[in-house]
C-alpha positions in Angstrom: 21.2 -15.8 3.8 23.4 -12.8 3.4 24.6 -10.9 6.4 25.6 -7.8 4.3 24.6 -4.5 5.8 22.8 -2.0 3.6 24.4 1.3 4.6 26.6 3.3 7.0 27.7 2.6 10.5 25.7 2.6 13.6 24.9 5.9 15.4 27.2 7.8 13.1 26.0 11.2 11.8 26.4 11.0 8.1 25.3 13.0 5.1 23.1 11.8 2.3 26.2 11.7 0.1 27.9 9.5 2.7 25.0 7.1 2.8 25.3 6.7 -1.0 29.1 6.3 -0.9 28.9 3.7 1.8 26.8 1.5 -0.5 29.8 0.9 -2.7 30.8 1.7 -6.2 28.1 -0.5 -7.7 25.3 1.6 -6.3 23.7 4.6 -8.0 23.6 8.1 -6.6 20.8 9.6 -4.6 19.2 12.8 -5.7 21.1 16.0 -5.3 19.4 19.1 -3.8 15.8 19.4 -5.1 16.5 17.6 -8.4 17.1 14.0 -9.3 20.9 14.4 -9.4 23.3 12.3 -11.3 23.5 8.6 -11.0 26.7 6.6 -11.3 27.6 5.4 -14.8 26.1 2.0 -15.7 28.4 -1.0 -15.7 29.6 -2.2 -19.1 27.0 -4.2 -21.0 29.2 -7.2 -20.9 28.9 -7.4 -17.1 25.2 -8.0 -17.3 24.6 -9.6 -20.7 24.7 -13.2 -19.8 22.9 -12.8 -16.5 20.2 -10.6 -17.9 19.7 -12.9 -20.8 19.1 -15.8 -18.5 16.6 -13.8 -16.4 14.6 -12.5 -19.3 14.1 -16.0 -20.5 12.7 -17.0 -17.1 10.8 -14.9 -14.5 10.4 -11.2 -13.9 11.6 -9.1 -11.0 8.9 -7.6 -8.8 9.1 -4.3 -6.8 6.3 -3.2 -4.5 6.5 0.4 -3.3 4.1 0.5 -0.4 3.3 3.9 1.1 1.5 4.8 4.3 -1.8 6.6 4.4 -1.5 7.7 0.8 -4.8 8.9 -0.7 -5.9 8.2 -4.3 -5.5 11.8 -5.3 -2.1 12.4 -3.7 -0.1 10.9 -6.6 -1.0 14.0 -8.7 1.9 15.9 -7.1 4.5 13.3 -8.1 5.8 14.1 -11.6 8.2 11.1 -11.8 5.4 8.7 -10.7 3.2 10.2 -13.4 5.7 9.9 -16.2 7.4 6.6 -15.2 4.5 4.6 -13.8 1.2 6.1 -14.9 2.2 7.0 -18.4 4.3 3.9 -18.9 1.9 1.4 -17.2 -1.6 0.7 -16.0 -3.7 2.5 -13.3 -6.5 0.8 -11.4 -9.4 3.1 -10.9 -11.3 0.8 -8.5 -8.6 -0.7 -6.3 -9.4 -1.0 -2.6 -7.8 -1.7 0.7 -9.2 -4.8 2.4 -9.4 -2.9 5.7 -8.8 0.8 6.5 -6.0 0.3 9.0 -2.2 0.1 8.6 -1.3 -3.3 10.0 -4.4 -5.2 9.0 -4.1 -3.9 5.4 -0.4 -4.9 5.3 -1.2 -8.3 6.7 -3.6 -8.8 3.7 -0.9 -7.8 1.3 1.6 -10.3 2.9 -0.9 -13.2 3.0 -3.5 -12.6 0.3 -6.3 -12.7 2.9 -9.3 -10.7 4.1 -9.2 -9.4 7.6 -11.6 -11.9 9.0 -9.2 -14.7 7.9 -5.8 -13.3 8.8 -7.1 -12.1 12.2 -5.0 -8.9 12.5 -7.7 -6.6 13.7 -6.0 -3.4 14.7 -2.6 -1.8 14.3 -1.5 -2.5 17.8 -1.5 -5.5 20.1 -2.7 -7.7 21.5 -5.3 -8.2 18.7 -3.3 -6.4 16.0 0.0 -5.2 14.7 3.2 -7.2 14.5 2.4 -8.8 17.9 -0.7 -10.5 16.5 0.7 -11.4 13.1 3.7 -13.0 14.8 1.8 -14.8 17.5 -0.5 -16.4 14.9 2.5 -17.8 13.1 1.6 -16.0 9.9 5.2 -15.3 9.1 5.8 -18.9 8.3 3.8 -18.5 5.1 3.8 -15.1 3.3 4.4 -13.9 -0.2 8.1 -13.6 0.8 8.4 -17.3 1.7 6.5 -18.4 -1.4 8.8 -16.4 -3.7 11.9 -17.4 -1.8 10.9 -21.0 -2.2 10.5 -20.4 -5.9 14.1 -19.2 -6.2 13.7 -15.4 -5.8 16.0 -13.2 -3.8 13.7 -11.3 -1.4 14.3 -8.0 0.4 12.2 -5.6 2.6 13.3 -2.0 3.1 11.3 0.3 5.4 8.1 -0.4 7.3 7.0 -4.0 8.0 4.1 -4.0 10.4 3.1 -1.6 13.2 5.0 -2.1 16.4 7.7 -4.3 14.9 9.6 -5.9 16.5 7.4 -5.4 19.6 5.7 -2.9 21.7 5.8 -2.2 25.5 2.8 -4.5 26.2 3.7 -7.4 24.0 3.2 -10.8 25.5 5.4 -12.5 22.9 8.3 -10.2 22.5 11.1 -10.8 20.0 14.6 -9.4 19.7 15.1 -6.1 18.0 17.2 -7.9 15.5 14.5 -10.4 14.5 14.2 -11.1 10.8 11.0 -12.8 9.7 11.2 -15.9 7.5 11.3 -15.5 3.8 13.5 -12.4 3.6 17.0 -12.8 2.3 17.8 -9.2 3.0 16.1 -7.2 5.7 16.1 -3.5 6.5 13.1 -3.2 8.7 12.4 0.0 10.6 12.3 -0.6 14.4 11.8 3.1 15.4 9.8 5.0 12.8 10.2 8.7 11.9 11.4 10.9 9.1 14.7 12.2 10.4 15.1 9.8 13.3 14.9 6.1 12.5 16.4 2.9 13.7 16.8 0.1 11.1 17.5 -3.6 11.7 19.9 -4.2 8.8 20.2 -8.0 8.5 20.6 -8.4 12.3 22.5 -5.2 13.1 20.8 -2.1 14.4 21.7 1.2 12.7 20.5 4.6 13.7 20.0 7.5 11.3 19.7 10.9 12.9 19.5 14.4 11.6 20.1 16.3 8.4 21.3 14.3 5.5 19.7 11.1 6.8 16.1 11.6 5.7 14.4 8.2 5.9 13.1 8.1 2.4 16.5 8.9 1.0 18.1 6.2 3.2 15.6 3.7 1.8 16.1 4.9 -1.7 19.9 4.3 -1.4 19.3 0.9 0.0 16.9 0.0 -2.8 19.2 1.2 -5.5 22.1 -0.7 -3.9 20.0 -3.9 -3.8 19.2 -3.7 -7.5 22.8 -2.9 -8.4 24.0 -6.0 -6.5 21.3 -8.4 -7.3 20.5 -7.8 -11.0 23.9 -9.1 -12.3 23.3 -12.5 -10.7 20.6 -13.3 -13.1 18.4 -14.5 -10.2 14.9 -12.9 -10.1 14.2 -10.7 -7.1 11.3 -9.4 -5.1 11.8 -6.0 -3.4 9.3 -4.4 -1.0 10.2 -0.7 -0.4 8.0 0.8 2.3 8.7 4.5 3.2 6.8 6.2 6.0 5.4 8.9 3.7 2.9 10.5 3.9 2.0 9.2 7.4 1.7 11.9 10.1 3.2 13.7 11.7 4.4 14.5 8.3 8.0 15.9 8.1 9.2 16.8 4.6 12.8 16.7 3.6 14.5 20.1 4.2 15.0 20.6 0.4 11.2 20.4 0.0 10.1 22.8 2.7 9.1 25.5 0.3 7.6 23.3 -2.4 3.9 23.4 -3.4 3.4 26.7 -1.6 -0.3 27.7 -1.4 -1.6 24.2 -1.7 -4.7 23.5 0.4 -6.6 20.4 1.3 -9.1 19.2 -1.4 -12.5 20.8 -1.2 -14.9 18.2 -2.8 -18.7 18.6 -2.2 -18.3 16.2 0.8 -15.8 18.5 2.5 -17.2 19.7 5.9 -20.5 18.2 4.7 -23.4 20.4 5.7 -26.2 17.9 6.1 -25.2 14.5 7.6 -28.7 13.6 8.8 -28.7 10.5 6.5 -25.4 9.3 7.8 -24.8 6.8 10.7 -24.7 8.1 14.2 -20.9 8.2 14.4 -20.8 10.7 11.5 -23.7 12.8 12.9 -21.8 13.1 16.1 -19.0 15.0 14.4 -19.4 18.8 14.6 -18.8 20.9 11.5 -15.1 21.8 11.0 -14.1 25.1 12.7 -12.0 27.7 11.0 -9.1 26.6 13.1 -9.5 22.9 12.1 -9.7 23.9 8.4 -6.4 25.8 8.7 -4.8 22.9 10.5 -6.0 20.5 7.8 -4.5 22.7 5.1 -1.2 22.9 6.9 -1.2 19.1 7.5 -2.1 18.3 3.9 0.7 20.5 2.6 3.2 18.7 4.8 1.9 15.3 3.7 2.3 16.2 0.0 5.8 17.6 0.6 6.9 14.2 2.0 5.9 12.6 -1.2 8.4 14.6 -3.2 11.2 12.5 -1.8 9.2 9.3 -2.7 8.9 10.7 -6.2 12.7 11.0 -6.3 13.0 7.4 -5.0 10.9 6.1 -7.8 12.9 8.0 -10.4 16.2 6.7 -9.0 14.9 3.2 -8.7 13.7 3.2 -12.4 17.1 4.6 -13.4 18.9 1.8 -11.5 16.8 -0.8 -13.2 17.5 0.7 -16.5 21.3 0.9 -15.9 21.2 -2.7 -14.7 19.5 -3.8 -17.9 16.4 -5.2 -16.1 13.8 -2.5 -16.4 11.9 -4.2 -19.1 11.8 -7.5 -17.1 10.6 -5.9 -13.9 7.1 -5.2 -12.5 7.0 -2.0 -10.5 3.9 -1.4 -8.4 3.0 1.6 -6.2 0.1 1.6 -3.7 -0.7 2.4 -0.1 -2.1 0.5 2.9 -5.1 2.8 3.2 -6.2 6.4 2.6 -7.1 9.3 4.9 -9.8 11.8 5.7 -9.0 15.5 5.3 -12.4 16.9 6.2 -14.7 14.9 4.0 -18.0 14.1 5.8 -16.5 16.3 8.6 -13.9 13.6 9.4 -10.5 15.0 9.9 -7.2 13.1 10.2 -9.0 9.8 10.5 -9.3 6.5 8.7 -11.4 3.5 9.7 -14.3 4.6 7.6 -16.0 3.1 4.5 -15.8 6.3 2.5 -13.9 6.7 -0.7 -11.1 8.9 0.7 -10.1 6.0 3.0 -10.8 2.8 1.2 -9.9 3.6 -2.4 -6.2 3.3 -3.2 -4.0 4.1 -6.1 -2.5 1.0 -7.7 0.0 1.7 -10.5 1.7 -1.1 -12.3 4.5 -1.0 -14.9 6.1 -4.1 -16.3 6.4 -6.7 -19.0 3.4 -6.6 -21.4 1.5 -4.1 -19.3 0.0 -1.6 -21.8 1.2 1.9 -21.3 -1.4 4.5 -20.2 -4.1 1.9 -19.6 -6.8 2.5 -17.0 -8.3 -0.7 -15.5 -11.8 -0.4 -14.1 -12.2 -3.9 -12.7 -12.6 -4.0 -8.9 -9.5 -5.3 -7.0 -8.0 -5.2 -3.5 -4.9 -5.8 -1.4 -5.9 -9.5 -1.1 -5.0 -9.8 -4.8 -1.4 -8.7 -4.6 0.2 -11.8 -3.1 -1.4 -14.2 -5.6 -0.5 -11.9 -8.4 3.2 -11.9 -7.4 3.0 -15.7 -7.0 1.6 -16.0 -10.5 4.3 -13.9 -12.0 7.0 -15.8 -10.1 5.6 -19.3 -10.9 5.2 -19.9 -7.2 2.6 -22.0 -5.6 0.1 -20.4 -3.2 -1.4 -22.0 -0.1 -5.1 -22.9 0.2 -5.8 -20.1 2.6 -5.3 -17.4 0.0 -8.6 -15.5 -0.5 -7.6 -13.2 -3.4 -7.0 -13.9 -7.0 -4.2 -12.9 -9.4 -4.5 -9.6 -11.2 -2.3 -10.9 -14.0 -5.2 -11.5 -16.4 -6.3 -7.8 -16.0 -2.8 -6.5 -16.9 -2.4 -8.0 -20.3 -4.1 -6.6 -23.5 -7.1 -8.9 -23.3 -10.6 -8.2 -22.0 -11.5 -8.5 -18.3 -12.3 -12.1 -17.5 -16.1 -12.8 -17.6 -16.1 -14.3 -14.1 -14.2 -11.3 -12.5 -15.9 -10.0 -9.3 -18.4 -7.2 -9.4 -17.6 -6.0 -5.9 -14.9 -6.5 -3.3 -15.1 -7.0 0.5 -13.8 -4.3 2.9 -13.9 -4.9 6.7 -13.2 -2.8 9.8 -13.1 -4.4 13.2 -14.1 -2.4 16.3 -13.6 -3.6 19.9 -14.9 -2.0 23.1 -12.3 0.8 23.3 -13.5 4.4 23.5 -12.0 5.0 20.1 -14.0 2.2 18.5 -17.2 3.5 20.1 -16.8 6.6 18.0 -16.3 4.6 14.8 -18.2 1.2 14.9 -17.1 -1.8 13.0 -18.5 -2.4 9.5 -18.4 -4.7 6.5 -18.6 -3.2 3.0 -19.2 -4.2 -0.6 -17.6 -1.8 -3.0 -18.4 -2.2 -6.7 -17.5 -0.1 -9.7 -20.5 2.1 -9.2 -21.9 1.5 -5.7 -20.9 1.2 -2.0 -23.0 -0.9 0.4 -22.2 -0.8 4.2 -23.5 -2.7 7.2 -22.4 -1.5 10.6 -22.1 -3.5 13.8 -24.8 -1.0 15.1 -27.3 -2.3 12.5 -27.1 0.9 10.5 -26.6 0.7 6.7 -25.4 2.9 3.9 -25.9 2.6 0.1 -24.4 5.0 -2.4 -24.8 5.3 -6.1 -21.3 6.2 -7.2 -22.4 7.0 -10.7 -24.8 9.8 -9.6 -23.2 10.5 -6.2 -19.4 10.0 -6.3 -18.9 12.1 -3.2 -21.4 9.9 -1.1 -23.7 12.7 0.0 -27.0 10.9 -0.4 -27.4 7.6 1.6 -30.1 5.6 -0.2 -30.3 2.7 2.2 -33.7 3.9 3.6 -35.3 4.3 0.2 -33.8 1.7 -2.0 -35.7 -1.3 -3.3 -36.0 -3.8 -0.3 -35.4 -6.8 -2.6 -32.2 -5.2 -3.9 -31.0 -4.4 -0.4 -31.7 -8.0 0.7 -29.7 -9.3 -2.2 -26.7 -7.1 -1.3 -27.0 -8.2 2.3 -26.9 -11.9 1.3 -23.9 -11.2 -1.0 -22.1 -9.5 1.8 -22.9 -12.3 4.3 -21.4 -14.9 1.9 -18.1 -12.9 1.8 -17.6 -12.1 5.5 -17.6 -15.8 6.3 -15.7 -17.1 3.3 -12.2 -18.6 3.3 -9.8 -19.5 0.5 -11.5 -20.9 -2.5 -14.9 -20.1 -1.1 -14.0 -16.4 -1.3 -13.2 -16.7 -5.0 -16.5 -18.6 -5.5 -18.4 -15.9 -3.7 -16.6 -13.2 -5.7 -17.6 -14.8 -9.0 -21.3 -14.9 -8.1 -23.3 -12.2 -9.8 -24.8 -9.5 -7.7 -28.5 -8.4 -7.8 -29.2 -5.7 -10.5 -29.8 -2.2 -9.4 -33.4 -1.6 -10.2 -33.8 0.6 -13.2 -30.4 0.2 -14.7 -27.9 -2.4 -15.8 -24.5 -2.8 -14.2 -21.5 -4.6 -15.6 -18.1 -5.5 -14.2 
């Protein structure tokens, strides 16, 4: 394993320019001012020719850009993402989180499992977060270890799991310089923020503080440096870049503080929903939004979007680095988020942990070899599918505990496989804390055109997403009883499945909605 550090010295106030310069002559420049700025000239073609030729004849590189609390509609403010990923790749229109919580969702991405199997129930210990993931020994087998075993150079830059490397109440604390198995290069954030972060850079703690050290820019410089150093070796690489944006409290880069002026939070029909009498008790208990809350939501939403402008620049610089290194055409680039966020829909503000679209539906953008440009994929998929997808691309073997299935067949130019799932499982665990009493646990089936929910309280929800995309009319009380029983049985088979049994349950056909036909 390399012991190379990614960036500038510990506790030293440095400018954004210095961060880039410290990465060495092989790295590409960060963005200047509000624009993308100029990148360093690419190395001569002869430097890369032999190595790139070897790689293109073998396996692709894989880059996962994993954001934090990004909503499906947030990507509309990111022009580079639109032109470089959406227009040049595929967009999933029915891609879901496995669970609407940061650490549990990230555990699913790392292991290819549903929440009931990976056991990370919350974002903090002792039943969740890094503490739980580490205590269960999950780090011994993740997508990073599988790809490393298959000959990939692996790197993580940014957020790993909540409360990494530990929290104040951890019973199984680890050193702040701990690097999980499977990662050749490691720049995991140990103290999160936007302008104040601490990063474990391959065993050495580095603090970035103040102007010129915006966290997304620091991660962008590290990612560009990694590509510039790794691509010439001809060895395929897996890079996970995980900025904090747009997680709250959202703090935009100084250069973006005046951007998007006048933007307000979305106002769909579900915003500050007037009649919630058909909703479960936890929603009925939420009072209508006050004028003060509405103003706060607008302000918060604008700050969130402004943090994404630096991510947009990160994407542009990373694509440019890949192009300059000669590996853009042999690299898969994916962008998604752990979960979404409520901004007033169904009266819920600044919350997740619900089964509603704003929280469970994620963007998944994929650009890469043989991925048709501008394609929209309607098949239902989730975070449990990412790890097996990466393994399939890498030619790596996956353990028997993997619940998801590879998305690779969906990303070529052929039809959707006939046995592809009609709905995906989404789970939310709730314990006995006061917070969880406000939002009970639930299990959900989300199909292309419906959402079915069973709560731990016994309450149920059913939404026809064709006719009611904003989930205003809960049909659970009036739907055909036989149809409801069929959905309940299908859900029950999934919440207890494991490994191959999950894929078998997924392939089973669901009951038909009375009065209409429904395909995959």
